[in-house]
N, C-alpha and C positions, 0 to 999 in steps of 0.2 A: 441271625444271619451270620454266615462265616466271613472271615476276613477276605477270602478269595472272591465270594459273591459281592461283598461290599466294594471291593476294588474294581470288579467288572462293571458294576453300576456307575461308579465314578468315571470310568473310561467312556462308557456310553454317553453320559451326560456331557463330557468334554467333546466327544465326537459330534453330538447334536449342536453344541455351541459353535464348534468350528464350521459346521454346515450352515448354520444360521448366519454367521458372519460372511461366509462366502456368498450366500444368497443376497444379503444386504449389499455387498460390494457389487455384485452383478447388476442389481437394480439400478444403482447410481451410474454404473458404467454404460448400461444399455439404454437408459431412459431417454437421453437426448436424441439418439438415433431413432428410437421408436416414435417419439413425438414428431420428428421431422417427417417420418413416413405417414403418420396419421394426418398431419396437415396437408400432405400431398394427396390424401385420399387414395392411397395405393393399398387396397385391402389385401391383395395377394402378397405383397411384400411384407405387410404387417404380420400376416399369418406365418410367413416364412421366418421372420425375425423372432416371433414368439416361440415357434417350434424349435429353432436353434437354441433359444434360451433354455427351454425345457430340457432338451437333450444335454446341454452343457451342465445343467443342474445334476443330471444323472451321472455325468462324469465326475463332478465334485463329490457326490455321494460315494461313488466307487473309490475315489482317492482317499476319502476319510475312512472308509471301510478297510481299504488296503493298509492304511497307516496303523490302524488299531488291531487288525487281524491278519495282515498280509504275510507276516514272516512265516507263520505256521501254514497258512493256506498255500503260499507259493511253494513251500517245501513239499506239500502233499500233491499239488497239481503240476509242478514243474516237470516231473518225470513223465507224466501223461502227455504233455505237449511235445516233449522231445521224442517220445516213442511214436506218437501219432504221425508226426511229420516224417520220421524215418520210414514208417510203413507206407506213407503216401508217396514219398520219393521212390520207394521200391516199386510201388504199383504202377507209376507212370514211366518207369524206366523200361522201355520196350526191349532193349537188348537183354536186360536181366530177365525179363519175363520169357523171352525166347529161350534163354539158356536154362530155364526151369521147367521145360515142357514135360519132364518126367513126372507124370501124374500118378496118383494112387488109383486103385480100382474104382473108387467112388467118384473119380473125376475132379478131385479137389487137389490143388497144389499143396505139396508138403508144407510150404511156408505158412499157408493159411491155417493148417492144423496147429502150428506153433502159436499163431496169433490168438487163438481162442482160449488161452489159458487164464485170462482174467477179464473182468468186465469194467465198464465205465458207466457213470450215471449222469444224466442231464436233467434240466428243469426248465419248464415254461411256467413262469409265475404271472398271475393276472395283473400284477402291478407294472409289469414291463409294457412299454419302454419308458414310462414316466418316473419310475423309482426302483432302486435296488433294495429298498427296505424289506420287502417280502423275502428276498433271497437271504439277506442278513439274518432275519428272524428265524427262518427255517434252519439255516446252518448252525446257529447258536443253540436252538432248541433240540436239534437232532444229533449234532456232532458230525453230520455228513458234509462232504465237500463236493460240490457239483462241478464235474469236469467241463460240461457244456451248458450254456445258458441260451435258451431258444426264444425266438420271437417271430412275428409274422410281418410281412411287408408287401403291399400291393404295387402294381405298376401305375405310372401316371406322370403328369407334368408338375405336380406340386412339390414343395420342398420335402414333404414327408415320404415322397416316393424315390428320392435320390439315395445314393449310397449312404448308409447310416454311419458316418464317420464317428460321431461322438459316442453313440451307443456301442459300437464295436470296440472303440477305445476303452470305454468304461468296463466292458466285459473282460478285455485283455488285461486291464489294470488289476482286476480281481484274480487273475491267473487262470481264468477259464477261456474257452473258445466259443465264439458265437455260432449259432445255427439259425440261419434265416430261411423260413419257409417263404419262398419268392413266388407270389401269386400274380399271374399274367392277366389281370383285369385290364381290358383295353378301352374301357368307357371313360377314363379320366384324362384322355389326351385331347388336345384342341384340334378339331377337324381341319380348319383352314391352315393353321400353323404347320401341320405335318402332312397335309394333302391326303387325309384318310377318308374312308367311307363314312357316310353319316350313320348315326345311331337310329334304330337298333341293329341295322344290317351289319355293322362292324363286328358285332359279337359272333356272328355266324361263321363257323370254320376259322376262328381266329388263330388256331395253331398253324393252319396252312399259310396264313398271312405272315405269321412270325417266321416260318420256315423260308418264305419267299423274300424275306428281308424288309418288309414294310415297317418293322419296328426297330430296325438297326440303329436309328438315331438314339433311341433310349438305351438299348442293350450295350452299345459301344461305349457310351458315356459312363454307364454303371460299371462295366467291366474295367475300364481304364482306372476308375477310382478304386476298385477292388485291388487292382494290381499295385497301385500306389500305396494303398493301405499295407499290403505286404505280409500281414500276419495270417495264420491259418483261419479258415472259417468253413463251416459246412453250409452248403447251399442246396436246399430242398425245393427244386423247381417244379412248378405245376403239379403239385401232389394230388392224388386221387383223380388222375386224369381219366380213369376208367369208371368212375362213379357216375351212374347214368344221369342223375338229376341235380347234382350238388353245385357245380361250378360251370361258368361259360366255356371252360376248356374241356368240357366233358362231351360224351357222345350225343347228348340231347341237343347240343348246338351244332351238330353236323360234323364234329371232329372225329376222324377215323384214326385207328392205331398208327397207320403210316404217317398221318399228319403229325402226331405227337412225336414219333421217332425222328422225323425230319427236323421238327422244331427243336427238339432236345440237342441233336447233333449240331445244328446251326448255331444255337446259343453257346454251346460249349466251345465250338470252334472259335467264336468271337472272343471268348475269354482267353483262349490259348494265344490268339494273335495279339491280344492286349498285354500278355505277359502275366496273367493272373492264374498261374499254374498251382499256386498254393491253395486254391479253392478246392474243397472236397465235395464231390457231387453225390447227392443222395437221391436215388430213384425210389419213389414212394407211392405205389399204386394202392387202390382200395382192395382189401383182402378178400371181400366177398364176391368180386367180379372176375371176369377173365383177365388174366395178367400177362401171359407170355407174349401176345402180339405187340404189347406196348414196350417191351424191353429194348432199349437202344443198342445193346451189345456190350460185351465185356470191356472193350477198350474205351467205352464212353461213360462208364459208371464206376464210381469208387466204392460206395456203400449202397445197400438195399435196405428198405424198411417199410413199415406200414403202421397204421393206426390201430390200437387196441383199446377202444373206449366202449365200455358196457353201459348203455343207457338204461338197462333194466326195464322196469314198467313205468318209468317216469315220463315217457313220451308214448303217444298212442300207437306209433308204428313199430315199436320195439318190444322185446321180451327179455327175460334174464338170460344172458349169454355167458358161458364160461370162457375163460381166456383161450383155451384150446379151440373152442368153436370159432372164435374170432380170428385166430392166428394160423391155424393148421394149413388152410388152403394156400396162403401166401408163402409159408415156410417151405412147403414142398418144392415150389419153384425156386425160391431163394437159395436153397441148398445146392441146386444144380449150377448156380453161377460161380460158386467159390468165393463170393464176396462176403465181407463182414456184414452182419445183420443188425439193424437198429429197430427197436420198438419206438417209433417216433412220437407217439402220444399214448400214454399208459395211465389208465385210471378207470374207476367204476363209480357209478352212482349207487344209492342204497335202496331204491325202490325195487321190490321183488325178490330180494335175497340178502345175504349177509356179506358185507364188504370185507370183513376180516377173512372169511373163508375164501372169498374170491381171490384176494391177494395171496393167501397161503397156497392155494391150488396153482396160481399162476407161477409163483417162484419155484414150486415143486416141478411143474411142467418144463420150465426153462432149463432147470438143472437136468432133468431126466430125458427130455425129448428134443430140446432145441440147443445143442451145444454151440451153434454158430452165432448165437445172439451175443453181440459184443457190447451193446449199449442199450440202456433203458432210459427214456426221457419221460419224466413225470409231468403229467398235465395237471398243474396245480392252479386251477381257475375257480374262484369262488362265485363268480357272477357271470356265467356263460349264457349269453342270450342269442347265440348264433343260429339256433334251430327252434327256439321256443320263445314266446313273449315273456315268460317268467324265468328268472335266473336259475340255472342249475349249478349245484355246488360239487365240484370235482376234487376239492382239497382233501388230502389224506390226513391232515392234522386235526380235522373236526372231531375225530374219535381217538381217544387215548390208546385204545387197543390197536387200531389200525396204525397209528403213529409208531407205536412200539414195534409192531411187526415189521413195518417198513424199515425202521432203523436196523433191526436185526438182519433182515434178509438182504437189504441193499449193502450193508456192511460186509456180509459174506460174499455177495456177488462181485464186489470190486477187489477182493483179495485174490492174489495168485493161487492157483491150484498146486498144492504139494510140491 
């Protein structure tokens, strides 16, 4: 073992000891309050307190990670944060946009061509939101630094549905920017408290109800907290709205394209009124369905993106799809918007083909055919049970060959071009 490796292991042991002491301190600090809540038989309050405790642990983990790795990480990611917000400020400056109406023959603003000179990478790790350990392990093992850390959050009345202060703070401590896939499930709201329609009727045409203001009580509170948070974050609202049978905000539940467009504009307007203009809005339709009718308009969208997950033959309704087969339809429309493009979930399973070749072909296609792609978000979930009773493993580090390929190709993707 080299001196450098030995020193690294000592630092990691010290970091874990620091975390253990923080956890022990938190237990004694929170124990009396939790016991009072238990004696009062307030189950919801107990759940909320335990949830806050768990999120606070994530913040402490992030603080420890930042202490031992933060100097180098902040240097790598600090320029990304600065440039991203400069671009975002430019995009929402309507006077500047009007002054830049001299478009190229392709219909793309000259500034957008300049922005496409380098790429950024993001990560969704299956351990989020409970731990940053998976992020730490991947960054140490691969040498990569993830500009964006992604997670998912549903709507509702419980603590877990409120603005995720601690988790966003933890991600910000690491030097990264949060991306929240914000899912408008409407089943977790109390009917009498908010004077809502009963279930299951409430799920039908829920986007129209959102557009008509029936859920403003929730949106306004969340937007106010986002404004107070003040740091940049990506918000991927009501993703895959055109996917026929996946979510209650899909067409199967009576939602029409105009319902989605009106709901999107209404929600974004509330964020603007709340002062949360640092939020970066990601429009993310399903690539295999009709896309254009669901587009809210250039002035309402900051980034565009879609999912590229190849299920292969590991589920009965799928086959082995190449990256280009998954992405091509969406990109054709994305390119007309002039917006930066994000691959919001990027991974393949192994059943039915070779994962190494899939990733190699994907990166080749991105370089050759899709120059507007600015960000790739890795879907690193080892135990995905969202569509199957048995877990699916999307992690790219399960194979040393895939892991090495990803290190090489992503390292090239984030470097400025010439």
